[in-house]
C-alpha positions as CSV (number, residue, x, y, z in Angstrom):
1,X,0.6,-0.1,0.0
2,X,2.3,3.9,-0.9
3,X,0.0,5.4,1.5
4,X,1.7,3.4,4.5
5,X,4.4,5.2,3.4
6,X,3.3,8.6,3.5
7,X,4.1,8.7,6.9
8,X,7.7,9.0,8.7
9,X,9.2,6.1,10.3
10,X,9.7,9.0,13.5
11,X,5.5,9.5,13.5
12,X,4.9,5.7,13.2
13,X,7.5,4.6,16.4
14,X,6.3,7.4,18.5
15,X,3.4,5.8,17.6
16,X,3.7,2.8,18.4
17,X,5.7,3.7,22.3
18,X,3.1,5.9,22.6
19,X,-0.4,3.7,22.1
20,X,-0.1,0.5,20.6
21,X,2.7,0.3,24.0
22,X,0.0,0.9,26.3
23,X,-3.1,-0.8,25.4
24,X,-4.5,-3.5,27.1
25,X,-3.6,-7.5,25.6
26,X,-7.4,-8.6,23.4
27,X,-7.1,-11.9,25.9
28,X,-6.9,-9.0,28.7
29,X,-10.1,-8.0,28.7
30,X,-11.7,-11.8,28.6
31,X,-15.2,-10.7,31.2
32,X,-15.0,-7.9,30.0
33,X,-15.7,-9.1,26.6
34,X,-18.0,-11.7,27.9
35,X,-20.3,-9.1,30.0
36,X,-20.5,-6.7,27.0
37,X,-24.4,-6.8,25.8
38,X,-25.2,-5.2,22.5
39,X,-24.8,-7.1,19.2
40,X,-20.8,-7.0,18.1
41,X,-19.9,-7.7,13.8
42,X,-16.2,-8.7,13.1
43,X,-14.8,-8.5,10.2
44,X,-11.8,-9.5,8.9
45,X,-10.4,-10.5,5.6
46,X,-8.8,-14.6,5.1
47,X,-5.2,-13.0,4.4
48,X,-4.8,-11.0,7.3
49,X,-2.4,-13.0,9.2
50,X,-2.4,-10.8,12.3
51,X,-6.4,-11.0,12.8
52,X,-7.6,-13.5,12.0
53,X,-6.8,-15.3,16.1
54,X,-7.8,-12.8,17.3
55,X,-11.6,-11.9,15.0
56,X,-11.1,-16.1,16.4
57,X,-11.7,-15.6,20.2
58,X,-14.1,-12.8,19.9
59,X,-16.5,-14.1,18.0
60,X,-16.0,-16.9,21.1
61,X,-16.2,-14.8,23.7
62,X,-19.0,-11.5,23.0
63,X,-22.2,-13.8,23.7
64,X,-23.7,-11.4,19.9
65,X,-20.8,-11.3,18.4
66,X,-21.1,-12.0,14.1
67,X,-18.4,-12.9,12.1
68,X,-17.4,-11.8,8.6
69,X,-14.9,-13.5,6.8
70,X,-14.0,-11.9,3.2
71,X,-12.2,-14.0,0.5
72,X,-9.3,-12.4,-0.8
73,X,-9.0,-9.0,1.9
74,X,-5.9,-8.6,3.4
75,X,-5.0,-6.0,6.7
76,X,-7.0,-3.1,5.0
77,X,-10.7,-4.6,4.9
78,X,-12.9,-0.9,4.3
79,X,-10.0,0.0,0.7
80,X,-9.8,-3.4,-0.6
81,X,-14.0,-4.5,0.4
82,X,-15.2,-0.4,0.4
83,X,-19.2,-2.3,-0.7
């Protein structure tokens, strides 16, 4: 994706250290997910290797969760399958 290359290496590193490093893991939030009583639709591309397992995990633990897996799609699902 060419638009990803527009971000500076320093900005990306700061985002990783300042935001993502401090977020809890999805797996640490299981009790909260199990208590969630709103409909949730998780959408993932079948070629998004790093997000498939977390998507399946959410489907298992969130009571009202649906899961849509899009074939031949990756991490930028909203751009690859805008419809």
